[in-house]
C-alpha positions in Angstrom: -7.8 44.6 3.5 -10.5 44.4 6.1 -8.5 41.9 8.2 -5.3 43.8 7.5 -6.7 46.9 9.1 -8.5 45.2 12.0 -6.4 42.2 12.8 -4.4 41.9 16.0 -0.8 42.9 15.7 -0.1 43.2 19.4 -0.2 39.5 20.2 1.2 36.8 18.0 -1.1 34.2 19.6 -4.1 36.2 18.4 -2.9 37.2 14.9 -5.6 35.0 13.3 -8.7 36.0 11.3 -10.9 33.8 13.5 -9.8 35.8 16.5 -10.7 39.0 14.8 -14.1 37.6 13.8 -14.7 36.4 17.3 -13.8 39.8 18.8 -15.6 42.1 16.4 -18.5 39.9 15.4 -19.3 38.1 12.1 -21.9 40.7 11.0 -19.5 43.6 11.4 -16.8 41.8 9.5 -19.2 40.8 6.7 -20.5 44.4 6.3 -16.9 45.8 6.1 -15.8 43.2 3.6 -18.9 43.9 1.4 -18.2 47.6 1.6 -14.6 47.1 0.7 -15.5 44.9 -2.3 -17.9 47.6 -3.6 -15.2 50.2 -3.3 -12.7 48.2 -5.2 -15.2 47.1 -7.8 -16.0 50.8 -8.5 -12.4 51.6 -9.4 -11.5 48.4 -11.2 -10.3 49.1 -14.7 -9.6 45.6 -16.0 -5.8 46.1 -16.0 -5.4 42.7 -14.3 -6.5 41.0 -17.6 -3.0 41.3 -19.0 -1.6 39.6 -15.9 -4.3 36.9 -16.1 -3.4 36.2 -19.7 0.3 35.9 -18.9 -0.5 33.4 -16.1 -2.6 31.4 -18.5 0.4 31.2 -20.9 2.6 30.1 -18.0 0.2 27.4 -17.0 -0.7 26.1 -20.4 -1.3 22.4 -20.7 1.8 20.4 -21.9 2.0 18.6 -25.2 0.4 15.3 -24.2 1.6 12.1 -25.9 -0.8 10.0 -27.8 0.5 6.4 -27.6 -0.2 3.0 -26.0 0.3 2.4 -22.3 3.3 0.1 -22.8 4.0 -2.4 -20.0 1.6 -0.7 -17.5 -1.0 -3.6 -17.4 1.7 -6.3 -17.5 3.5 -4.7 -14.6 0.2 -4.4 -12.6 -0.4 -8.1 -13.1 3.2 -9.0 -12.2 4.0 -6.8 -9.2 1.7 -6.7 -6.2 3.5 -3.6 -4.9 3.0 -1.7 -8.1 -0.6 -2.8 -8.4 -1.3 -1.6 -4.8 0.4 1.7 -5.5 -1.6 2.3 -8.7 -4.8 1.4 -6.9 -4.4 3.9 -4.2 -2.1 6.7 -5.5 -3.3 7.3 -9.0 -6.2 9.6 -10.0 -7.9 9.7 -13.4 -6.6 12.2 -15.9 -8.7 14.0 -18.6 -6.3 12.7 -21.3 -6.6 9.0 -22.2 -3.4 7.2 -21.3 -2.4 9.5 -18.5 -2.8 9.6 -14.8 -2.0 11.9 -11.9 0.3 10.3 -9.4 0.4 11.1 -5.7 3.7 10.7 -3.8 2.6 10.4 -0.2 5.2 11.7 2.3 3.7 9.4 5.0 6.0 6.3 5.0 6.1 4.3 8.2 8.1 5.9 11.0 8.7 9.2 9.2 7.5 12.7 10.1 4.2 13.3 8.1 4.9 15.6 5.2 8.7 15.5 5.6 11.2 14.8 2.8 15.0 14.9 2.5 16.9 17.2 0.1 17.9 14.1 -1.9 14.3 13.0 -2.2 13.2 16.4 -3.4 16.0 16.6 -5.9 14.9 13.2 -7.2 11.3 14.3 -7.5 12.4 17.2 -9.6 14.3 14.9 -11.9 11.4 12.5 -12.1 9.0 15.3 -12.9 11.3 16.4 -15.8 11.6 12.8 -17.1 8.1 11.5 -16.6 5.8 14.4 -15.7 6.2 17.2 -18.2 8.2 19.1 -15.6 5.1 19.8 -13.5 5.0 19.3 -9.7 2.2 20.2 -7.3 2.4 20.4 -3.5 -1.0 19.3 -2.1 -2.6 20.7 1.0 -2.5 17.1 2.5 1.4 17.3 2.8 1.9 15.2 -0.3 3.4 15.7 -3.8 1.5 15.3 -7.0 2.9 14.7 -10.5 -0.3 15.7 -12.4 0.6 14.5 -15.9 2.3 11.0 -16.1 1.8 8.8 -19.1 0.9 5.3 -18.0 3.7 3.8 -20.0 6.1 5.6 -17.7 4.5 4.6 -14.4 6.4 1.3 -14.0 9.8 3.1 -14.3 8.5 6.0 -12.1 7.4 3.5 -9.4 10.7 1.7 -9.3 12.6 4.9 -8.7 10.2 6.1 -6.1 10.4 2.7 -4.3 14.2 2.9 -4.2 13.9 6.4 -2.7 11.3 5.5 0.0 8.6 7.5 -1.8 6.3 4.7 -3.0 4.1 4.3 0.1 0.7 3.1 -1.2 -1.6 4.9 1.2 -3.0 8.1 -0.5 -6.2 9.0 1.1 -6.1 6.2 3.6 -6.1 6.3 7.4 -2.3 6.5 7.6 -2.2 9.4 5.2 -2.6 11.8 8.2 -2.3 15.6 8.0 -0.4 16.9 11.0 1.1 20.2 12.0 4.6 20.3 13.5 3.2 20.5 17.0 5.4 21.0 20.0 8.3 19.2 18.5 9.0 22.1 16.2 6.6 25.0 16.8 6.9 27.5 19.7 3.1 28.2 19.5 2.0 24.6 20.0 0.6 23.3 23.2 0.7 19.6 22.4 2.6 17.2 20.2 1.1 16.2 16.8 3.8 14.2 15.0 4.0 11.3 17.5 0.2 11.0 17.7 0.0 10.8 13.9 2.8 8.2 13.8 1.2 6.1 16.5 -2.2 6.1 14.8 -0.7 5.2 11.4 1.5 2.4 12.9 -1.5 1.0 14.8 -3.7 0.5 11.7 -0.7 -0.7 9.6 0.0 -3.4 12.2 -3.6 -4.5 12.1 -3.5 -4.6 8.3 -6.7 -2.7 8.1 -5.9 0.2 5.8 -7.3 -1.3 2.6 -10.5 -2.5 4.4 -11.0 0.9 6.0 -10.6 2.7 2.7 -10.7 6.5 2.3 -10.4 8.0 5.8 -9.2 11.5 6.6 -7.5 12.3 10.0 -6.1 15.7 10.7 -4.2 16.9 13.7 -3.4 20.3 15.2 -1.1 21.0 18.1 -2.9 24.1 19.3 -6.0 26.3 18.6 -4.3 28.0 15.7 -5.4 24.9 13.8 -2.6 24.7 11.3 -3.4 21.0 10.7 -7.0 22.0 9.9 -8.3 19.4 12.3 -11.8 20.8 12.0 -11.9 19.6 8.4 -10.9 16.0 9.2 -13.4 13.1 9.1 -11.8 12.7 12.5 -10.0 15.8 13.9 -7.6 15.8 16.8 -6.8 19.1 18.6 -4.0 19.1 21.1 -4.3 21.4 24.1 -2.6 22.1 27.4 -4.6 21.2 30.5 -2.7 22.3 33.6 0.6 21.3 32.0 -0.7 18.0 30.6 -1.3 17.3 27.0 -5.0 16.7 26.3 -6.6 15.9 22.9 -10.1 16.9 21.8 -11.7 14.8 19.1 -14.0 16.2 16.5 -16.2 14.1 14.1 -17.7 14.8 10.7 -15.4 17.4 9.2 -14.9 17.5 5.5 -12.9 19.9 3.2 -13.9 18.3 0.0 -17.2 17.8 -1.9 -19.5 18.7 1.0 -17.6 21.1 3.2 -18.4 20.7 6.9 -16.8 21.7 10.2 -16.2 18.8 12.6 -18.1 18.8 15.9 -16.4 18.2 19.2 -17.4 14.8 20.4 -16.9 15.4 24.2 -14.2 15.4 26.8 -10.6 15.2 25.7 -8.2 12.3 26.1 -4.6 12.1 27.4 -2.0 11.2 24.9 -1.8 7.6 25.7 -5.5 7.1 25.2 -5.8 8.8 21.7 -5.0 5.7 19.7 -7.4 3.4 21.6 -10.1 6.1 21.2 -9.6 6.3 17.4 -9.5 2.5 17.2 -12.9 2.3 18.8 -14.4 4.8 16.4 -12.9 3.0 13.4 -14.1 -0.4 14.6 -17.6 1.1 15.1 -17.5 2.4 11.6 -16.5 -1.0 10.1 -19.4 -2.6 12.0 -22.0 0.0 11.1 -21.2 0.8 7.4 -23.7 -0.6 4.8 -21.0 -2.0 2.5 -17.3 -1.7 1.8 -17.9 1.3 -0.5 -19.5 3.5 2.2 -16.8 5.8 3.5 -16.6 6.8 7.2 -17.9 10.3 6.3 -20.9 8.9 4.5 -21.7 6.6 7.3 -21.4 9.5 9.8 -23.8 11.6 7.7 -26.3 8.7 7.5 -26.2 7.7 11.1 -25.3 10.9 12.9 -22.8 11.4 15.7 -24.5 9.2 18.3 -23.1 5.7 17.6 -19.5 7.1 17.2 -19.7 9.1 20.4 -20.9 5.9 22.1 -17.8 4.2 20.8 -15.6 7.0 21.9 -17.1 7.1 25.4 -18.2 3.5 26.2 -18.5 4.3 30.0 -20.9 7.1 29.4 -23.0 4.9 26.9 -23.4 2.2 29.6 -23.9 4.6 32.5 
């Protein structure tokens, strides 16, 4: 309500809560939000509990199957592709014998987060057959089937593979979050999709994805930050500099267990220099990490920004 009353409606480029906070001040916004909360709390009657209970019924857990895992282990031993996919794209489930499966929409050469109508129809069918009719759309532009019995995973994988939906890269450096950028958005000031594709193709060509491990890159094509670049381990913000695309890089963002806003590393890069810049940071991380289990974000927190800034700007480091 506070933002609804105070937010900018006169300029679509400024219709963002961060603009309102910047213009009015954080303290003013905080005071008004707290006052509005107290006003609403005073008149709250609890009528929402009926709605809450109805939602609980709608989202009740399915009837999970209690049975063996079938050919799951046999297929993992037989098929390198299936083993790779299960290593990267499955998450533990609270029910024994089940897993949550991530379908990454980041296949080589495609637009990050994009899917065809045929693929989405197939996903709906697969969810009915193998996932208790439950589909989740994740913030990272991927699809999650949260309840898949392990005995069904080999069959699920084969159908995903045939449809181009079995890319084994969940959470890896090619699993990039990118806004539409200037290719599709009239607000954008720089391209996002080609930058994401070039970075992903670069590290795939080097065959480094598995060695790099969990790595989160997020790209926004303007200051509206729809790609949430500020929450990426590496964030990339595309801007217009006198009619030329320029990309700022932020380091150390995290939207997961220890939330943090990435800090701008320094001067921006033209489009053709973004991939080499990211390559230098990643290579520095591989050299500096304590072991293969230490993620980039953990190494960044341990070492600070300095060694990664030095990798980004080698001329300045040796000046």
